[in-house]
N, CA, C and O atoms as CSV, one atom per row, in Angstrom:
chain,resi,resn,atom,element,x,y,z
A,1,MET,N,N,-3.304,-27.384,-56.655
A,1,MET,CA,C,-3.094,-25.991,-56.344
A,1,MET,C,C,-3.065,-25.768,-54.834
A,1,MET,O,O,-2.264,-24.980,-54.331
A,2,ASP,N,N,-3.949,-26.472,-54.111
A,2,ASP,CA,C,-3.986,-26.328,-52.663
A,2,ASP,C,C,-2.699,-26.823,-52.016
A,2,ASP,O,O,-2.267,-26.273,-51.003
A,3,VAL,N,N,-2.094,-27.836,-52.577
A,3,VAL,CA,C,-0.858,-28.376,-52.018
A,3,VAL,C,C,0.252,-27.350,-52.153
A,3,VAL,O,O,1.023,-27.149,-51.214
A,4,LEU,N,N,0.347,-26.695,-53.306
A,4,LEU,CA,C,1.389,-25.681,-53.498
A,4,LEU,C,C,1.158,-24.479,-52.599
A,4,LEU,O,O,2.110,-23.928,-52.047
A,5,ALA,N,N,-0.084,-24.067,-52.446
A,5,ALA,CA,C,-0.394,-22.924,-51.573
A,5,ALA,C,C,-0.063,-23.268,-50.125
A,5,ALA,O,O,0.454,-22.428,-49.389
A,6,GLY,N,N,-0.357,-24.498,-49.715
A,6,GLY,CA,C,-0.055,-24.919,-48.348
A,6,GLY,C,C,1.438,-24.948,-48.095
A,6,GLY,O,O,1.897,-24.535,-47.030
A,7,ARG,N,N,2.213,-25.440,-49.080
A,7,ARG,CA,C,3.669,-25.480,-48.917
A,7,ARG,C,C,4.238,-24.077,-48.850
A,7,ARG,O,O,5.117,-23.787,-48.038
A,8,GLN,N,N,3.723,-23.202,-49.719
A,8,GLN,CA,C,4.230,-21.826,-49.712
A,8,GLN,C,C,3.896,-21.144,-48.376
A,8,GLN,O,O,4.720,-20.419,-47.818
A,9,ARG,N,N,2.692,-21.385,-47.879
A,9,ARG,CA,C,2.282,-20.788,-46.601
A,9,ARG,C,C,3.174,-21.307,-45.466
A,9,ARG,O,O,3.568,-20.543,-44.585
A,10,ARG,N,N,3.489,-22.605,-45.489
A,10,ARG,CA,C,4.369,-23.165,-44.462
A,10,ARG,C,C,5.759,-22.563,-44.540
A,10,ARG,O,O,6.373,-22.280,-43.512
A,11,SER,N,N,6.258,-22.366,-45.751
A,11,SER,CA,C,7.594,-21.778,-45.878
A,11,SER,C,C,7.595,-20.335,-45.398
A,11,SER,O,O,8.576,-19.881,-44.809
A,12,GLU,N,N,6.487,-19.594,-45.645
A,12,GLU,CA,C,6.392,-18.215,-45.141
A,12,GLU,C,C,6.375,-18.205,-43.617
A,12,GLU,O,O,7.019,-17.365,-42.989
A,13,VAL,N,N,5.647,-19.127,-43.034
A,13,VAL,CA,C,5.575,-19.207,-41.572
A,13,VAL,C,C,6.938,-19.560,-41.007
A,13,VAL,O,O,7.351,-18.995,-39.995
A,14,LEU,N,N,7.645,-20.488,-41.647
A,14,LEU,CA,C,8.973,-20.865,-41.165
A,14,LEU,C,C,9.944,-19.694,-41.264
A,14,LEU,O,O,10.741,-19.474,-40.352
A,15,GLU,N,N,9.887,-18.942,-42.358
A,15,GLU,CA,C,10.760,-17.762,-42.493
A,15,GLU,C,C,10.454,-16.746,-41.406
A,15,GLU,O,O,11.359,-16.140,-40.832
A,16,TYR,N,N,9.158,-16.566,-41.129
A,16,TYR,CA,C,8.760,-15.627,-40.088
A,16,TYR,C,C,9.290,-16.065,-38.725
A,16,TYR,O,O,9.784,-15.244,-37.952
A,17,LEU,N,N,9.185,-17.352,-38.437
A,17,LEU,CA,C,9.689,-17.867,-37.155
A,17,LEU,C,C,11.199,-17.714,-37.047
A,17,LEU,O,O,11.717,-17.413,-35.972
A,18,VAL,N,N,11.914,-17.920,-38.163
A,18,VAL,CA,C,13.366,-17.736,-38.148
A,18,VAL,C,C,13.704,-16.286,-37.862
A,18,VAL,O,O,14.629,-16.000,-37.101
A,19,GLN,N,N,12.955,-15.360,-38.471
A,19,GLN,CA,C,13.192,-13.937,-38.226
A,19,GLN,C,C,12.939,-13.604,-36.756
A,19,GLN,O,O,13.706,-12.864,-36.140
A,20,LEU,N,N,11.857,-14.157,-36.199
A,20,LEU,CA,C,11.572,-13.904,-34.794
A,20,LEU,C,C,12.674,-14.442,-33.894
A,20,LEU,O,O,13.050,-13.784,-32.924
A,21,SER,N,N,13.191,-15.610,-34.192
A,21,SER,CA,C,14.248,-16.171,-33.359
A,21,SER,C,C,15.515,-15.327,-33.468
A,21,SER,O,O,16.246,-15.189,-32.487
A,22,GLU,N,N,15.787,-14.760,-34.645
A,22,GLU,CA,C,16.954,-13.880,-34.780
A,22,GLU,C,C,16.759,-12.611,-33.972
A,22,GLU,O,O,17.704,-12.121,-33.354
A,23,ILE,N,N,15.533,-12.065,-33.966
A,23,ILE,CA,C,15.253,-10.863,-33.178
A,23,ILE,C,C,15.424,-11.169,-31.698
A,23,ILE,O,O,16.033,-10.390,-30.965
A,24,ASP,N,N,14.880,-12.316,-31.252
A,24,ASP,CA,C,15.028,-12.706,-29.847
A,24,ASP,C,C,16.498,-12.903,-29.489
A,24,ASP,O,O,16.931,-12.536,-28.397
A,25,HIS,N,N,17.268,-13.488,-30.418
A,25,HIS,CA,C,18.691,-13.693,-30.163
A,25,HIS,C,C,19.404,-12.349,-30.030
A,25,HIS,O,O,20.233,-12.172,-29.139
A,26,ASP,N,N,19.083,-11.399,-30.916
A,26,ASP,CA,C,19.682,-10.066,-30.823
A,26,ASP,C,C,19.279,-9.385,-29.525
A,26,ASP,O,O,20.104,-8.738,-28.880
A,27,ARG,N,N,18.011,-9.528,-29.137
A,27,ARG,CA,C,17.523,-8.890,-27.907
A,27,ARG,C,C,18.246,-9.458,-26.695
A,27,ARG,O,O,18.666,-8.702,-25.819
A,28,THR,N,N,18.398,-10.786,-26.630
A,28,THR,CA,C,19.087,-11.377,-25.484
A,28,THR,C,C,20.559,-10.993,-25.474
A,28,THR,O,O,21.146,-10.815,-24.407
A,29,ARG,N,N,21.160,-10.866,-26.653
A,29,ARG,CA,C,22.557,-10.438,-26.709
A,29,ARG,C,C,22.683,-9.018,-26.169
A,29,ARG,O,O,23.606,-8.723,-25.410
A,30,LEU,N,N,21.746,-8.120,-26.563
A,30,LEU,CA,C,21.793,-6.736,-26.084
A,30,LEU,C,C,21.532,-6.680,-24.583
A,30,LEU,O,O,22.188,-5.926,-23.864
A,31,LEU,N,N,20.577,-7.478,-24.109
A,31,LEU,CA,C,20.309,-7.494,-22.674
A,31,LEU,C,C,21.518,-8.000,-21.902
A,31,LEU,O,O,21.817,-7.498,-20.818
A,32,GLY,N,N,22.216,-8.989,-22.451
A,32,GLY,CA,C,23.412,-9.507,-21.800
A,32,GLY,C,C,24.499,-8.447,-21.709
A,32,GLY,O,O,25.205,-8.366,-20.704
A,33,GLU,N,N,24.640,-7.618,-22.772
A,33,GLU,CA,C,25.634,-6.551,-22.736
A,33,GLU,C,C,25.256,-5.511,-21.691
A,33,GLU,O,O,26.122,-5.030,-20.960
A,34,GLU,N,N,23.956,-5.151,-21.608
A,34,GLU,CA,C,23.522,-4.190,-20.590
A,34,GLU,C,C,23.791,-4.746,-19.196
A,34,GLU,O,O,24.205,-4.007,-18.302
A,35,TYR,N,N,23.562,-6.024,-19.008
A,35,TYR,CA,C,23.790,-6.651,-17.714
A,35,TYR,C,C,25.275,-6.588,-17.349
A,35,TYR,O,O,25.634,-6.289,-16.210
A,36,ARG,N,N,26.137,-6.877,-18.342
A,36,ARG,CA,C,27.574,-6.819,-18.066
A,36,ARG,C,C,27.996,-5.399,-17.736
A,36,ARG,O,O,28.840,-5.198,-16.863
A,37,ILE,N,N,27.424,-4.403,-18.419
A,37,ILE,CA,C,27.767,-3.002,-18.142
A,37,ILE,C,C,27.328,-2.638,-16.735
A,37,ILE,O,O,28.068,-1.976,-16.006
A,38,ARG,N,N,26.128,-3.064,-16.343
A,38,ARG,CA,C,25.637,-2.743,-15.004
A,38,ARG,C,C,26.512,-3.383,-13.935
A,38,ARG,O,O,26.784,-2.774,-12.900
A,39,ILE,N,N,26.953,-4.609,-14.187
A,39,ILE,CA,C,27.807,-5.284,-13.211
A,39,ILE,C,C,29.151,-4.570,-13.103
A,39,ILE,O,O,29.686,-4.425,-12.004
A,40,SER,N,N,29.701,-4.123,-14.228
A,40,SER,CA,C,31.009,-3.469,-14.180
A,40,SER,C,C,30.925,-2.113,-13.482
A,40,SER,O,O,31.919,-1.661,-12.915
A,41,ASN,N,N,29.762,-1.450,-13.507
A,41,ASN,CA,C,29.594,-0.157,-12.846
A,41,ASN,C,C,29.226,-0.296,-11.375
A,41,ASN,O,O,29.153,0.702,-10.658
A,42,LYS,N,N,28.998,-1.501,-10.927
A,42,LYS,CA,C,28.567,-1.729,-9.553
A,42,LYS,C,C,29.714,-1.431,-8.584
A,42,LYS,O,O,30.861,-1.807,-8.828
A,43,GLN,N,N,29.387,-0.753,-7.486
A,43,GLN,CA,C,30.377,-0.424,-6.464
A,43,GLN,C,C,30.704,-1.679,-5.659
A,43,GLN,O,O,29.819,-2.494,-5.397
A,44,PRO,N,N,31.967,-1.842,-5.266
A,44,PRO,CA,C,32.307,-3.013,-4.446
A,44,PRO,C,C,31.671,-2.890,-3.060
A,44,PRO,O,O,31.588,-1.801,-2.492
A,45,THR,N,N,31.233,-4.007,-2.542
A,45,THR,CA,C,30.612,-4.000,-1.219
A,45,THR,C,C,31.700,-4.016,-0.155
A,45,THR,O,O,32.675,-4.759,-0.271
A,46,PRO,N,N,31.536,-3.195,0.888
A,46,PRO,CA,C,32.554,-3.173,1.947
A,46,PRO,C,C,32.496,-4.452,2.771
A,46,PRO,O,O,31.442,-5.070,2.921
A,47,GLU,N,N,33.633,-4.825,3.291
A,47,GLU,CA,C,33.710,-6.010,4.139
A,47,GLU,C,C,33.060,-5.701,5.487
A,47,GLU,O,O,33.262,-4.612,6.024
A,48,PRO,N,N,32.294,-6.623,6.039
A,48,PRO,CA,C,31.670,-6.363,7.339
A,48,PRO,C,C,32.723,-6.348,8.444
A,48,PRO,O,O,33.699,-7.098,8.419
A,49,ALA,N,N,32.489,-5.469,9.409
A,49,ALA,CA,C,33.418,-5.363,10.536
A,49,ALA,C,C,33.284,-6.602,11.416
A,49,ALA,O,O,32.194,-7.153,11.574
A,50,GLU,N,N,34.393,-7.025,11.976
A,50,GLU,CA,C,34.366,-8.204,12.836
A,50,GLU,C,C,33.685,-7.857,14.151
A,50,GLU,O,O,33.995,-6.831,14.757
A,51,PRO,N,N,32.762,-8.697,14.597
A,51,PRO,CA,C,32.064,-8.400,15.853
A,51,PRO,C,C,33.012,-8.557,17.046
A,51,PRO,O,O,33.906,-9.403,17.061
A,52,GLU,N,N,32.775,-7.711,18.029
A,52,GLU,CA,C,33.596,-7.789,19.237
A,52,GLU,C,C,33.157,-8.991,20.065
A,52,GLU,O,O,31.968,-9.291,20.173
A,53,ILE,N,N,34.124,-9.659,20.636
A,53,ILE,CA,C,33.826,-10.826,21.455
A,53,ILE,C,C,33.528,-10.329,22.868
A,53,ILE,O,O,34.379,-9.684,23.480
A,54,PRO,N,N,32.333,-10.619,23.400
A,54,PRO,CA,C,32.009,-10.149,24.750
A,54,PRO,C,C,32.830,-10.905,25.791
A,54,PRO,O,O,33.081,-12.104,25.674
A,55,GLN,N,N,33.233,-10.162,26.800
A,55,GLN,CA,C,34.007,-10.782,27.868
A,55,GLN,C,C,33.042,-11.397,28.870
A,55,GLN,O,O,32.068,-10.765,29.280
A,56,SER,N,N,33.321,-12.627,29.255
A,56,SER,CA,C,32.434,-13.305,30.189
A,56,SER,C,C,32.789,-12.930,31.624
A,56,SER,O,O,33.946,-12.664,31.951
A,57,LYS,N,N,31.758,-12.918,32.469
A,57,LYS,CA,C,31.969,-12.630,33.881
A,57,LYS,C,C,32.398,-13.916,34.577
A,57,LYS,O,O,31.943,-14.998,34.206
A,58,PRO,N,N,33.254,-13.816,35.566
A,58,PRO,CA,C,33.733,-15.028,36.229
A,58,PRO,C,C,32.644,-15.774,37.000
A,58,PRO,O,O,32.673,-17.003,37.058
A,59,PHE,N,N,31.696,-15.067,37.586
A,59,PHE,CA,C,30.635,-15.742,38.330
A,59,PHE,C,C,29.406,-14.829,38.345
A,59,PHE,O,O,29.504,-13.623,38.119
A,60,ILE,N,N,28.263,-15.428,38.614
A,60,ILE,CA,C,27.011,-14.679,38.632
A,60,ILE,C,C,26.670,-14.344,40.070
A,60,ILE,O,O,26.638,-15.215,40.939
A,61,THR,N,N,26.418,-13.071,40.303
A,61,THR,CA,C,26.041,-12.638,41.643
A,61,THR,C,C,24.523,-12.648,41.756
A,61,THR,O,O,23.829,-12.817,40.753
A,62,ALA,N,N,24.013,-12.472,42.938
A,62,ALA,CA,C,22.573,-12.532,43.181
A,62,ALA,C,C,21.795,-11.460,42.416
A,62,ALA,O,O,20.745,-11.789,41.865
A,63,PRO,N,N,22.244,-10.182,42.342
A,63,PRO,CA,C,21.451,-9.182,41.623
A,63,PRO,C,C,21.413,-9.440,40.105
A,63,PRO,O,O,20.488,-8.986,39.432
A,64,ASP,N,N,22.381,-10.142,39.574
A,64,ASP,CA,C,22.448,-10.362,38.124
A,64,ASP,C,C,21.753,-11.654,37.693
A,64,ASP,O,O,21.971,-12.131,36.579
A,65,THR,N,N,20.933,-12.213,38.552
A,65,THR,CA,C,20.269,-13.456,38.180
A,65,THR,C,C,19.331,-13.218,37.000
A,65,THR,O,O,18.735,-12.152,36.845
A,66,ILE,N,N,19.233,-14.217,36.211
A,66,ILE,CA,C,18.397,-14.110,35.021
A,66,ILE,C,C,16.978,-14.501,35.390
A,66,ILE,O,O,16.724,-15.591,35.904
A,67,GLU,N,N,16.064,-13.587,35.116
A,67,GLU,CA,C,14.670,-13.868,35.405
A,67,GLU,C,C,13.988,-14.288,34.114
A,67,GLU,O,O,14.267,-13.732,33.052
A,68,PRO,N,N,13.109,-15.251,34.197
A,68,PRO,CA,C,12.413,-15.660,32.974
A,68,PRO,C,C,11.523,-14.531,32.461
A,68,PRO,O,O,10.914,-13.786,33.229
A,69,GLU,N,N,11.473,-14.434,31.136
A,69,GLU,CA,C,10.645,-13.390,30.552
A,69,GLU,C,C,9.175,-13.731,30.760
A,69,GLU,O,O,8.772,-14.887,30.628
A,70,PRO,N,N,8.388,-12.727,31.081
A,70,PRO,CA,C,6.963,-13.024,31.253
A,70,PRO,C,C,6.348,-13.416,29.906
A,70,PRO,O,O,6.618,-12.796,28.877
A,71,LYS,N,N,5.529,-14.443,29.941
A,71,LYS,CA,C,4.895,-14.911,28.718
A,71,LYS,C,C,3.713,-14.006,28.384
A,71,LYS,O,O,2.823,-13.782,29.204
A,72,VAL,N,N,3.731,-13.501,27.168
A,72,VAL,CA,C,2.636,-12.653,26.722
A,72,VAL,C,C,1.541,-13.565,26.187
A,72,VAL,O,O,1.787,-14.350,25.271
A,73,PRO,N,N,0.348,-13.475,26.735
A,73,PRO,CA,C,-0.706,-14.359,26.248
A,73,PRO,C,C,-1.138,-13.965,24.831
A,73,PRO,O,O,-1.159,-12.788,24.473
A,74,ILE,N,N,-1.473,-14.966,24.052
A,74,ILE,CA,C,-1.900,-14.749,22.674
A,74,ILE,C,C,-3.403,-14.465,22.639
A,74,ILE,O,O,-3.988,-14.316,21.566
A,75,VAL,N,N,-4.007,-14.392,23.794
A,75,VAL,CA,C,-5.447,-14.231,23.894
A,75,VAL,C,C,-5.911,-12.961,23.190
A,75,VAL,O,O,-6.995,-12.950,22.608
A,76,LYS,N,N,-5.124,-11.897,23.227
A,76,LYS,CA,C,-5.520,-10.634,22.611
A,76,LYS,C,C,-5.747,-10.803,21.114
A,76,LYS,O,O,-6.754,-10.337,20.582
A,77,GLU,N,N,-4.814,-11.467,20.432
A,77,GLU,CA,C,-4.959,-11.675,18.996
A,77,GLU,C,C,-6.145,-12.590,18.709
A,77,GLU,O,O,-6.870,-12.384,17.736
A,78,GLN,N,N,-6.341,-13.597,19.554
A,78,GLN,CA,C,-7.470,-14.497,19.345
A,78,GLN,C,C,-8.783,-13.774,19.561
A,78,GLN,O,O,-9.754,-14.028,18.848
A,79,GLU,N,N,-8.830,-12.868,20.541
A,79,GLU,CA,C,-10.047,-12.104,20.801
A,79,GLU,C,C,-10.360,-11.169,19.636
A,79,GLU,O,O,-11.528,-10.903,19.351
A,80,ASP,N,N,-9.324,-10.670,18.960
A,80,ASP,CA,C,-9.551,-9.803,17.806
A,80,ASP,C,C,-10.146,-10.583,16.648
A,80,ASP,O,O,-10.958,-10.044,15.896
A,81,MET,N,N,-9.764,-11.826,16.491
A,81,MET,CA,C,-10.223,-12.637,15.364
A,81,MET,C,C,-11.543,-13.353,15.643
A,81,MET,O,O,-12.226,-13.775,14.710
A,82,LYS,N,N,-11.901,-13.492,16.903
A,82,LYS,CA,C,-13.074,-14.287,17.262
A,82,LYS,C,C,-14.371,-13.770,16.642
A,82,LYS,O,O,-15.130,-14.583,16.114
A,83,PRO,N,N,-14.676,-12.462,16.672
A,83,PRO,CA,C,-15.924,-12.002,16.051
A,83,PRO,C,C,-15.955,-12.240,14.541
A,83,PRO,O,O,-17.003,-12.563,13.981
A,84,THR,N,N,-14.824,-12.082,13.897
A,84,THR,CA,C,-14.766,-12.287,12.447
A,84,THR,C,C,-15.028,-13.741,12.105
A,84,THR,O,O,-15.805,-14.040,11.199
A,85,ILE,N,N,-14.385,-14.640,12.823
A,85,ILE,CA,C,-14.577,-16.069,12.559
A,85,ILE,C,C,-16.008,-16.490,12.877
A,85,ILE,O,O,-16.593,-17.291,12.148
A,86,SER,N,N,-16.577,-15.959,13.959
A,86,SER,CA,C,-17.954,-16.272,14.323
A,86,SER,C,C,-18.920,-15.797,13.245
A,86,SER,O,O,-19.851,-16.513,12.874
A,87,TYR,N,N,-18.693,-14.585,12.745
A,87,TYR,CA,C,-19.552,-14.039,11.690
A,87,TYR,C,C,-19.461,-14.886,10.426
A,87,TYR,O,O,-20.483,-15.219,9.826
A,88,LEU,N,N,-18.249,-15.235,10.021
A,88,LEU,CA,C,-18.076,-16.043,8.809
A,88,LEU,C,C,-18.715,-17.433,8.972
A,88,LEU,O,O,-19.266,-17.983,8.018
A,89,THR,N,N,-18.637,-17.987,10.173
A,89,THR,CA,C,-19.271,-19.281,10.425
A,89,THR,C,C,-20.783,-19.165,10.305
A,89,THR,O,O,-21.430,-20.028,9.712
A,90,ASP,N,N,-21.355,-18.083,10.874
A,90,ASP,CA,C,-22.801,-17.881,10.772
A,90,ASP,C,C,-23.241,-17.705,9.322
A,90,ASP,O,O,-24.271,-18.245,8.920
A,91,VAL,N,N,-22.477,-16.960,8.539
A,91,VAL,CA,C,-22.824,-16.761,7.132
A,91,VAL,C,C,-22.758,-18.085,6.370
A,91,VAL,O,O,-23.628,-18.379,5.551
A,92,ALA,N,N,-21.730,-18.874,6.642
A,92,ALA,CA,C,-21.596,-20.158,5.964
A,92,ALA,C,C,-22.755,-21.081,6.329
A,92,ALA,O,O,-23.316,-21.746,5.458
A,93,LEU,N,N,-23.114,-21.125,7.599
A,93,LEU,CA,C,-24.248,-21.960,8.014
A,93,LEU,C,C,-25.548,-21.474,7.385
A,93,LEU,O,O,-26.389,-22.284,6.997
A,94,PHE,N,N,-25.717,-20.162,7.283
A,94,PHE,CA,C,-26.922,-19.616,6.670
A,94,PHE,C,C,-27.003,-19.971,5.183
A,94,PHE,O,O,-28.074,-20.300,4.674
A,95,VAL,N,N,-25.861,-19.902,4.495
A,95,VAL,CA,C,-25.835,-20.275,3.073
A,95,VAL,C,C,-26.180,-21.752,2.908
A,95,VAL,O,O,-26.911,-22.127,1.992
A,96,ILE,N,N,-25.659,-22.574,3.786
A,96,ILE,CA,C,-25.975,-24.010,3.727
A,96,ILE,C,C,-27.466,-24.230,3.973
A,96,ILE,O,O,-28.102,-25.031,3.288
A,97,ALA,N,N,-28.025,-23.506,4.964
A,97,ALA,CA,C,-29.454,-23.657,5.257
A,97,ALA,C,C,-30.293,-23.209,4.063
A,97,ALA,O,O,-31.277,-23.870,3.729
A,98,CYS,N,N,-29.934,-22.115,3.418
A,98,CYS,CA,C,-30.674,-21.644,2.240
A,98,CYS,C,C,-30.589,-22.652,1.103
A,98,CYS,O,O,-31.580,-22.913,0.421
A,99,TRP,N,N,-29.420,-23.208,0.903
A,99,TRP,CA,C,-29.252,-24.187,-0.172
A,99,TRP,C,C,-30.112,-25.425,0.090
A,99,TRP,O,O,-30.776,-25.941,-0.810
A,100,LEU,N,N,-30.085,-25.886,1.332
A,100,LEU,CA,C,-30.904,-27.045,1.680
A,100,LEU,C,C,-32.387,-26.736,1.492
A,100,LEU,O,O,-33.138,-27.569,0.987
A,101,TYR,N,N,-32.806,-25.540,1.898
A,101,TYR,CA,C,-34.213,-25.162,1.796
A,101,TYR,C,C,-34.654,-25.057,0.343
A,101,TYR,O,O,-35.741,-25.513,-0.010
A,102,LEU,N,N,-33.814,-24.455,-0.508
A,102,LEU,CA,C,-34.204,-24.209,-1.897
A,102,LEU,C,C,-34.051,-25.431,-2.796
A,102,LEU,O,O,-34.915,-25.697,-3.631
A,103,PHE,N,N,-32.963,-26.173,-2.631
A,103,PHE,CA,C,-32.646,-27.213,-3.595
A,103,PHE,C,C,-32.864,-28.639,-3.080
A,103,PHE,O,O,-32.930,-29.580,-3.872
A,104,LYS,N,N,-32.973,-28.796,-1.798
A,104,LYS,CA,C,-33.222,-30.117,-1.225
A,104,LYS,C,C,-34.541,-30.044,-0.451
A,104,LYS,O,O,-35.397,-29.212,-0.752
A,105,ASN,N,N,-34.695,-30.887,0.511
A,105,ASN,CA,C,-35.898,-30.902,1.338
A,105,ASN,C,C,-35.825,-29.739,2.347
A,105,ASN,O,O,-34.830,-29.628,3.062
A,106,PRO,N,N,-36.842,-28.875,2.424
A,106,PRO,CA,C,-36.809,-27.738,3.368
A,106,PRO,C,C,-36.676,-28.165,4.828
A,106,PRO,O,O,-36.189,-27.393,5.654
A,107,LYS,N,N,-37.098,-29.374,5.150
A,107,LYS,CA,C,-36.982,-29.845,6.536
A,107,LYS,C,C,-35.517,-30.033,6.943
A,107,LYS,O,O,-35.199,-30.006,8.132
A,108,LEU,N,N,-34.625,-30.224,5.967
A,108,LEU,CA,C,-33.214,-30.407,6.289
A,108,LEU,C,C,-32.554,-29.103,6.750
A,108,LEU,O,O,-31.488,-29.142,7.364
A,109,ALA,N,N,-33.160,-27.964,6.469
A,109,ALA,CA,C,-32.585,-26.680,6.869
A,109,ALA,C,C,-32.824,-26.389,8.343
A,109,ALA,O,O,-32.125,-25.567,8.935
A,110,ILE,N,N,-33.801,-27.051,8.934
A,110,ILE,CA,C,-34.153,-26.769,10.337
A,110,ILE,C,C,-32.986,-27.026,11.291
A,110,ILE,O,O,-32.707,-26.156,12.116
A,111,PRO,N,N,-32.283,-28.165,11.234
A,111,PRO,CA,C,-31.159,-28.364,12.171
A,111,PRO,C,C,-30.046,-27.334,12.006
A,111,PRO,O,O,-29.405,-26.952,12.985
A,112,VAL,N,N,-29.815,-26.887,10.786
A,112,VAL,CA,C,-28.764,-25.890,10.567
A,112,VAL,C,C,-29.167,-24.559,11.199
A,112,VAL,O,O,-28.338,-23.891,11.817
A,113,ILE,N,N,-30.427,-24.175,11.049
A,113,ILE,CA,C,-30.912,-22.933,11.663
A,113,ILE,C,C,-30.878,-23.052,13.186
A,113,ILE,O,O,-30.541,-22.091,13.877
A,114,LEU,N,N,-31.226,-24.231,13.710
A,114,LEU,CA,C,-31.146,-24.443,15.160
A,114,LEU,C,C,-29.703,-24.340,15.658
A,114,LEU,O,O,-29.460,-23.847,16.759
A,115,LEU,N,N,-28.759,-24.798,14.860
A,115,LEU,CA,C,-27.347,-24.676,15.230
A,115,LEU,C,C,-26.931,-23.208,15.308
A,115,LEU,O,O,-26.209,-22.817,16.224
A,116,ILE,N,N,-27.376,-22.404,14.365
A,116,ILE,CA,C,-27.071,-20.967,14.407
A,116,ILE,C,C,-27.668,-20.353,15.668
A,116,ILE,O,O,-27.013,-19.567,16.353
A,117,MET,N,N,-28.918,-20.715,15.973
A,117,MET,CA,C,-29.571,-20.173,17.175
A,117,MET,C,C,-28.828,-20.615,18.444
A,117,MET,O,O,-28.641,-19.817,19.362
A,118,TYR,N,N,-28.406,-21.886,18.494
A,118,TYR,CA,C,-27.684,-22.394,19.663
A,118,TYR,C,C,-26.389,-21.611,19.884
A,118,TYR,O,O,-26.046,-21.279,21.019
A,119,ARG,N,N,-25.682,-21.321,18.809
A,119,ARG,CA,C,-24.422,-20.580,18.941
A,119,ARG,C,C,-24.663,-19.196,19.547
A,119,ARG,O,O,-23.900,-18.754,20.406
A,120,HIS,N,N,-25.711,-18.517,19.107
A,120,HIS,CA,C,-25.985,-17.181,19.627
A,120,HIS,C,C,-26.484,-17.228,21.072
A,120,HIS,O,O,-26.094,-16.396,21.891
A,121,ILE,N,N,-27.332,-18.187,21.380
A,121,ILE,CA,C,-27.844,-18.312,22.755
A,121,ILE,C,C,-26.706,-18.660,23.704
A,121,ILE,O,O,-26.639,-18.123,24.810
A,122,ARG,N,N,-25.803,-19.559,23.285
A,122,ARG,CA,C,-24.663,-19.933,24.129
A,122,ARG,C,C,-23.789,-18.724,24.448
A,122,ARG,O,O,-23.352,-18.565,25.588
A,123,GLU,N,N,-23.527,-17.866,23.455
A,123,GLU,CA,C,-22.718,-16.663,23.687
A,123,GLU,C,C,-23.414,-15.715,24.661
A,123,GLU,O,O,-22.764,-15.129,25.526
A,124,ALA,N,N,-24.741,-15.561,24.525
A,124,ALA,CA,C,-25.482,-14.657,25.411
A,124,ALA,C,C,-25.502,-15.181,26.841
A,124,ALA,O,O,-25.368,-14.400,27.783
A,125,VAL,N,N,-25.667,-16.487,27.020
A,125,VAL,CA,C,-25.732,-17.074,28.363
A,125,VAL,C,C,-24.350,-17.080,29.006
A,125,VAL,O,O,-24.227,-16.916,30.219
A,126,LYS,N,N,-23.323,-17.266,28.205
A,126,LYS,CA,C,-21.967,-17.317,28.755
A,126,LYS,C,C,-21.590,-15.990,29.412
A,126,LYS,O,O,-20.875,-15.976,30.414
A,127,ASP,N,N,-22.062,-14.888,28.859
A,127,ASP,CA,C,-21.761,-13.584,29.455
A,127,ASP,C,C,-22.500,-13.381,30.769
A,127,ASP,O,O,-21.988,-12.700,31.657
A,128,LYS,N,N,-23.689,-13.954,30.917
A,128,LYS,CA,C,-24.501,-13.772,32.133
A,128,LYS,C,C,-24.146,-14.750,33.244
A,128,LYS,O,O,-24.547,-14.552,34.391
A,129,MET,N,N,-23.404,-15.793,32.923
A,129,MET,CA,C,-23.105,-16.850,33.882
A,129,MET,C,C,-22.050,-16.387,34.889
A,129,MET,O,O,-21.080,-15.735,34.500
A,130,PRO,N,N,-22.221,-16.715,36.192
A,130,PRO,CA,C,-21.193,-16.347,37.165
A,130,PRO,C,C,-19.882,-17.094,36.903
A,130,PRO,O,O,-19.870,-18.157,36.283
A,131,ALA,N,N,-18.797,-16.523,37.382
A,131,ALA,CA,C,-17.474,-17.079,37.096
A,131,ALA,C,C,-17.307,-18.488,37.651
A,131,ALA,O,O,-16.660,-19.321,37.015
A,132,TRP,N,N,-17.876,-18.778,38.827
A,132,TRP,CA,C,-17.690,-20.097,39.420
A,132,TRP,C,C,-18.422,-21.194,38.651
A,132,TRP,O,O,-18.101,-22.372,38.804
A,133,MET,N,N,-19.403,-20.820,37.825
A,133,MET,CA,C,-20.151,-21.807,37.052
A,133,MET,C,C,-19.509,-22.104,35.694
A,133,MET,O,O,-19.777,-23.144,35.093
A,134,ARG,N,N,-18.681,-21.210,35.224
A,134,ARG,CA,C,-18.095,-21.362,33.884
A,134,ARG,C,C,-17.066,-22.459,33.853
A,134,ARG,O,O,-16.387,-22.720,34.846
A,135,ARG,N,N,-16.953,-23.106,32.702
A,135,ARG,CA,C,-15.872,-24.060,32.472
A,135,ARG,C,C,-14.621,-23.286,32.107
A,135,ARG,O,O,-14.684,-22.254,31.439
A,136,THR,N,N,-13.482,-23.797,32.554
A,136,THR,CA,C,-12.240,-23.159,32.146
A,136,THR,C,C,-11.830,-23.733,30.807
A,136,THR,O,O,-11.757,-24.951,30.640
A,137,GLU,N,N,-11.562,-22.855,29.851
A,137,GLU,CA,C,-11.173,-23.305,28.509
A,137,GLU,C,C,-9.693,-23.651,28.520
A,137,GLU,O,O,-8.876,-22.912,29.070
A,138,ALA,N,N,-9.359,-24.764,27.916
A,138,ALA,CA,C,-7.967,-25.193,27.823
A,138,ALA,C,C,-7.272,-24.349,26.753
A,138,ALA,O,O,-7.771,-24.214,25.636
A,139,THR,N,N,-6.125,-23.788,27.107
A,139,THR,CA,C,-5.366,-22.980,26.144
A,139,THR,C,C,-4.369,-23.875,25.440
A,139,THR,O,O,-3.687,-24.685,26.069
A,140,THR,N,N,-4.291,-23.722,24.146
A,140,THR,CA,C,-3.318,-24.493,23.360
A,140,THR,C,C,-2.185,-23.584,22.953
A,140,THR,O,O,-2.394,-22.425,22.596
A,141,SER,N,N,-0.973,-24.127,23.012
A,141,SER,CA,C,0.189,-23.331,22.652
A,141,SER,C,C,0.821,-23.857,21.414
A,141,SER,O,O,1.823,-23.310,20.952
């Protein structure tokens, strides 16, 4: 009895799948017709106008010399991001220190906390240091 019920159930499932595939086929056929209608109603695109060819000057005079464009330093964008990156670094170091303290040996958290303190002390001292004592930071392009 179970074998007959299983076969009947499989045949019902197969019939259902065939019906679904017919519905999907009808849906794609209808979508294709809508697509063709939309394409046929589409306005033709105008041809682009031909660009005018600039006339070259025979020679360059002194007032028309080309000056190099001044380079805009990227320092402004870096200065905007610096506090955010510093904060995220401090939070990450603090999370690492907490993890070491709670789940490993608490003595391992001490160097991480000292690193956080060093970063803050370095920033505070750098602001107080005279210009002639500071190192010049190399800019990367």
